C-alpha positions as CSV (number, residue, x, y, z in Angstrom):
1,M,-21.8,17.7,-14.6
2,P,-20.4,20.9,-15.2
3,D,-17.8,22.4,-12.0
4,A,-19.9,25.3,-10.7
5,A,-23.2,23.1,-10.3
6,M,-20.7,20.2,-7.6
7,P,-19.8,22.0,-4.2
8,E,-16.6,22.7,-3.8
9,A,-14.2,19.9,-1.6
10,T,-11.2,21.2,0.1
11,T,-8.5,18.6,0.8
12,T,-8.1,16.5,3.9
13,E,-7.4,18.7,6.5
14,R,-4.1,18.4,8.3
15,T,-4.7,17.6,11.8
16,S,-3.0,14.8,12.4
17,T,-0.5,14.0,15.1
18,A,2.6,12.2,15.4
19,S,1.6,8.8,17.4
20,E,-2.4,9.1,16.2
21,P,-3.3,5.6,14.8
22,L,-4.9,6.1,11.7
23,I,-5.2,2.9,10.6
24,V,-6.9,0.4,13.4
25,A,-7.7,-3.4,11.5
26,R,-8.5,-6.5,14.4
27,G,-9.2,-10.3,13.9
28,L,-8.5,-9.2,9.6
29,D,-9.5,-12.7,8.2
30,K,-10.4,-14.1,5.3
31,R,-11.5,-17.4,3.6
32,F,-12.3,-17.8,-0.5
33,G,-13.9,-21.5,0.6
34,A,-11.0,-23.7,1.6
35,I,-8.7,-21.0,1.6
36,H,-7.8,-19.6,4.3
37,A,-6.2,-16.3,3.0
38,V,-5.3,-14.2,5.9
39,R,-6.0,-15.7,9.3
40,G,-6.9,-12.9,11.7
41,I,-4.6,-9.7,11.2
42,N,-3.8,-6.7,14.0
43,L,-2.6,-3.8,12.5
44,T,-2.4,-0.2,14.3
45,V,-0.2,2.4,11.5
46,R,-0.4,6.0,13.5
47,A,0.3,8.9,11.8
48,G,4.6,9.5,11.1
49,E,5.0,5.8,10.2
50,V,6.2,4.4,6.3
51,L,4.9,0.9,6.5
52,G,6.8,-1.6,4.7
53,F,4.1,-4.5,4.2
54,L,6.7,-7.3,2.8
55,G,5.2,-11.2,2.0
56,P,5.7,-13.5,-0.8
57,N,3.2,-14.5,-3.2
58,G,0.2,-15.9,-1.8
59,A,0.5,-14.8,1.4
60,G,-2.1,-12.7,1.7
61,K,-0.7,-9.1,1.6
62,S,-2.7,-8.0,-1.2
63,T,-5.9,-9.5,0.2
64,T,-5.1,-7.2,3.1
65,M,-4.4,-4.4,0.8
66,R,-8.0,-5.2,-0.2
67,M,-9.6,-4.9,3.0
68,L,-8.0,-2.2,4.5
69,T,-9.2,-0.2,1.4
70,G,-12.8,-1.4,1.0
71,F,-12.6,-3.4,-1.7
72,L,-13.0,-6.4,-0.8
73,E,-15.5,-7.2,3.2
74,P,-13.2,-9.9,5.4
75,T,-14.8,-12.8,6.2
76,A,-14.5,-11.6,9.9
77,G,-12.7,-9.1,11.7
78,S,-12.7,-5.1,12.1
79,V,-11.1,-1.9,10.3
80,T,-11.0,1.6,11.4
81,L,-9.4,4.4,9.1
82,A,-8.7,8.3,10.0
83,G,-11.5,7.2,13.7
84,I,-13.7,6.1,11.6
85,S,-15.3,1.6,11.0
86,L,-14.9,1.1,7.3
87,Q,-17.7,-1.4,8.1
88,G,-19.9,0.8,9.5
89,N,-19.8,4.2,7.2
90,P,-17.9,3.4,5.4
91,L,-17.8,6.5,2.2
92,D,-16.7,8.8,5.1
93,A,-13.7,6.3,5.7
94,K,-12.8,5.8,1.9
95,R,-12.9,9.3,1.6
96,T,-9.7,9.7,4.3
97,F,-7.5,7.8,2.0
98,G,-5.8,8.1,-1.6
99,Y,-5.2,4.2,-3.1
100,L,-2.5,3.7,-6.1
101,P,-3.3,-0.3,-7.1
102,E,-1.6,-2.3,-8.8
103,G,-1.6,-1.6,-12.3
104,A,-2.3,1.7,-11.8
105,P,-5.4,1.8,-13.7
106,G,-7.5,4.6,-15.9
107,Y,-8.5,5.6,-18.6
108,P,-6.2,4.9,-21.7
109,D,-8.0,7.6,-24.1
110,M,-8.2,10.4,-21.3
111,R,-5.9,13.0,-21.5
112,V,-3.4,13.6,-17.7
113,E,-5.2,16.5,-17.0
114,E,-8.5,16.1,-18.5
115,F,-7.9,12.4,-16.0
116,L,-6.7,14.3,-13.2
117,R,-10.2,16.5,-13.8
118,F,-12.2,13.7,-13.7
119,I,-10.8,12.1,-10.5
120,G,-10.6,15.8,-8.6
121,R,-14.3,16.2,-9.5
122,A,-15.1,12.4,-8.3
123,R,-13.2,13.5,-5.2
124,G,-15.8,16.7,-4.9
125,F,-13.8,19.1,-5.5
126,N,-14.5,22.1,-8.7
127,G,-13.7,26.1,-10.1
128,D,-10.5,27.4,-8.8
129,G,-10.5,24.7,-6.2
130,L,-10.5,21.7,-8.5
131,T,-7.9,23.0,-10.8
132,R,-5.3,24.3,-7.6
133,A,-5.7,20.5,-6.6
134,V,-4.4,19.2,-10.0
135,D,-1.6,21.4,-10.9
136,T,-0.4,21.7,-7.4
137,V,-0.5,17.2,-7.9
138,M,1.4,17.4,-11.0
139,D,4.0,19.8,-9.4
140,R,4.2,17.0,-6.5
141,V,5.2,14.1,-9.0
142,N,6.6,15.9,-11.8
143,L,3.3,15.3,-15.0
144,G,4.0,19.2,-16.5
145,T,5.9,17.3,-19.6
146,V,3.3,15.2,-20.8
147,R,-0.4,16.3,-19.1
148,R,-1.6,16.4,-22.6
149,Q,-0.6,13.8,-23.6
150,T,-3.5,10.4,-23.4
151,L,-3.0,7.2,-20.7
152,E,-2.2,4.9,-23.4
153,T,0.7,7.0,-24.8
154,L,2.7,6.9,-21.6
155,S,5.4,5.5,-20.7
156,K,5.3,2.6,-18.4
157,G,6.8,5.7,-15.2
158,F,4.5,8.0,-15.8
159,K,1.7,6.0,-15.8
160,R,2.1,5.0,-12.1
161,R,2.6,8.3,-11.6
162,V,0.0,9.2,-12.7
163,G,-1.8,6.5,-10.4
164,L,0.9,8.9,-7.6
165,A,-1.8,12.1,-8.4
166,Q,-4.6,11.0,-7.9
167,A,-4.5,9.2,-5.1
168,L,-3.1,12.5,-3.5
169,I,-4.8,14.6,-5.1
170,H,-7.3,15.1,-2.2
171,D,-4.7,15.4,0.1
172,P,-5.2,12.4,2.3
173,R,-4.5,11.9,6.0
174,I,-3.6,7.8,5.0
175,L,-2.0,6.6,1.4
176,I,-2.3,3.0,0.9
177,L,0.4,2.1,-2.3
178,D,0.7,-0.7,-4.3
179,E,4.8,-1.3,-5.6
180,P,4.7,3.3,-6.5
181,T,7.9,2.7,-7.9
182,D,6.7,-0.6,-10.0
183,G,8.4,0.8,-13.3
184,L,10.5,3.8,-13.0
185,D,14.1,4.7,-14.0
186,P,16.7,5.6,-11.2
187,N,16.2,8.8,-11.3
188,Q,12.0,8.6,-10.7
189,K,12.2,6.2,-7.6
190,H,15.1,8.3,-5.9
191,E,11.8,11.0,-6.7
192,V,9.2,8.6,-5.9
193,R,11.1,7.9,-2.6
194,E,11.9,11.2,-1.3
195,L,8.3,12.8,-2.1
196,I,6.7,9.4,0.5
197,R,9.3,10.2,2.7
198,H,8.3,13.3,2.9
199,L,4.7,12.8,2.6
200,G,5.1,10.0,5.7
201,T,5.8,12.8,8.5
202,D,2.2,13.5,9.4
203,R,0.3,10.9,7.4
204,A,-0.1,6.6,7.4
205,V,1.3,5.3,4.2
206,V,1.5,1.8,4.1
207,L,3.6,1.2,1.2
208,S,3.5,-2.7,-0.2
209,T,6.6,-3.9,-2.4
210,H,9.3,-6.5,-3.5
211,I,12.3,-4.7,-2.8
212,L,14.0,-4.5,0.0
213,E,15.9,-1.7,-1.0
214,E,13.0,0.6,-0.8
215,V,11.8,-0.6,2.9
216,E,16.1,0.9,4.2
217,A,15.5,3.8,1.8
218,V,12.1,4.6,2.8
219,C,10.9,2.7,5.7
220,T,10.2,4.0,9.3
221,R,8.8,0.1,10.0
222,A,8.3,-3.2,7.8
223,L,5.4,-6.1,8.6
224,I,6.1,-9.4,6.7
225,I,3.3,-11.2,5.9
226,N,3.2,-15.0,5.4
227,R,0.8,-17.9,4.4
228,G,-1.3,-14.9,5.8
229,E,-0.4,-14.1,9.4
230,I,2.5,-11.2,10.6
231,V,5.5,-13.6,11.1
232,F,7.4,-9.9,11.3
233,D,6.8,-7.0,12.4
234,G,9.7,-3.9,13.0
235,T,11.9,-1.5,11.8
236,P,14.1,-1.6,9.3
237,D,17.0,-1.7,11.6
238,D,14.8,-4.8,13.7
239,M,14.9,-7.0,10.6
240,D,18.6,-6.0,9.8
241,S,19.3,-7.3,13.0
242,K,18.2,-10.9,12.4
243,A,20.4,-12.0,10.6
244,P,23.5,-13.7,10.7
245,R,26.8,-11.5,11.7
246,S,28.5,-13.7,8.8
247,V,25.6,-12.7,6.1
248,S,28.1,-9.6,4.9
249,K,25.7,-8.2,1.8
250,N,21.8,-8.6,1.5
251,R,20.8,-8.8,4.8
252,L,17.1,-8.1,4.7
253,D,16.8,-10.2,1.7
254,H,18.8,-12.8,4.5
255,V,16.1,-12.6,7.0
256,F,12.8,-12.2,4.6
257,R,13.8,-16.0,3.4
258,S,14.5,-17.1,6.5
259,L,11.0,-15.8,7.7
260,T,9.1,-17.3,4.3
261,T,10.6,-20.3,2.9
262,K,10.3,-22.2,6.5
263,D,7.1,-23.7,6.1
264,T,7.1,-23.9,2.1
265,A,10.1,-26.2,3.0
266,E,7.8,-28.2,5.8
267,D,5.4,-28.6,3.9
268,A,6.6,-30.5,0.9
269,T,8.2,-32.8,3.7
270,R,4.8,-33.7,4.9
271,R,3.3,-34.4,1.2
272,V,6.8,-36.6,0.2
273,A,5.7,-38.0,3.7
274,R,2.4,-38.7,2.8
275,S,3.1,-40.6,-0.4
276,L,5.4,-42.6,1.1
277,G,2.4,-42.9,3.9
278,V,4.9,-41.8,6.7
279,E,4.1,-39.7,9.2
280,V,6.3,-37.0,10.5
281,K,5.8,-35.6,14.1
282,G,7.2,-32.3,15.9
283,A,7.0,-30.3,12.4
284,S,5.7,-26.7,13.1
285,R,2.8,-25.2,11.3
């Protein structure tokens, strides 16, 4: 469809104020048959917060992020984005956020600029407004040198940058980023982290990562999920304070392991006990 036939769009209005709740999840729950993947999570992320969302594989982290973005219907619970009910008004709610999914999927035979113009038109931009939005976001994530390359020819790092660009093109109030620095070299990681830190000054940012160094470098808050439940929610300094004084290196790693491996060990004990016909008493869930 020609650009001129599309209604002119503007970037999301920057009206967020510090401490304004932009993401609110209440009683978020998800079952897949007998598997209880997410267990009644309550979560609020405010403007000005960069939330590091952590958890071991299979903890329910990706399922939670998919429910927050409307890609997966919860079994129970609700999500409100910038004051708009995701269940009640999904189209308007989805306009409030930019989403970088794992793997940053795109159309491999499209050129970078062509792909971003396609995304921009889908977001409602046209004409000069579309050109400005594309040029601005390519400059933000340093894509100028590859703007005419096809996505399939890009390195993994540049593909992640294109994924970031499509999430940012409409200047959303909420950013949900799944492993945004995956595949980037140290210099690129630094640039992206600085960008996220800047964007997080007046937006709500949820950053899924396995890199605890990234939590220290970028996040104002860390949340750890294990077996579908929140087991920690606080600042990186709060998390560091949970490590014993005797631990001098990799303190956040130590805390993460202590919070996410207890159930695994107890489950193993229960399995062995059941195989021997022995009842295990006093073990917590």
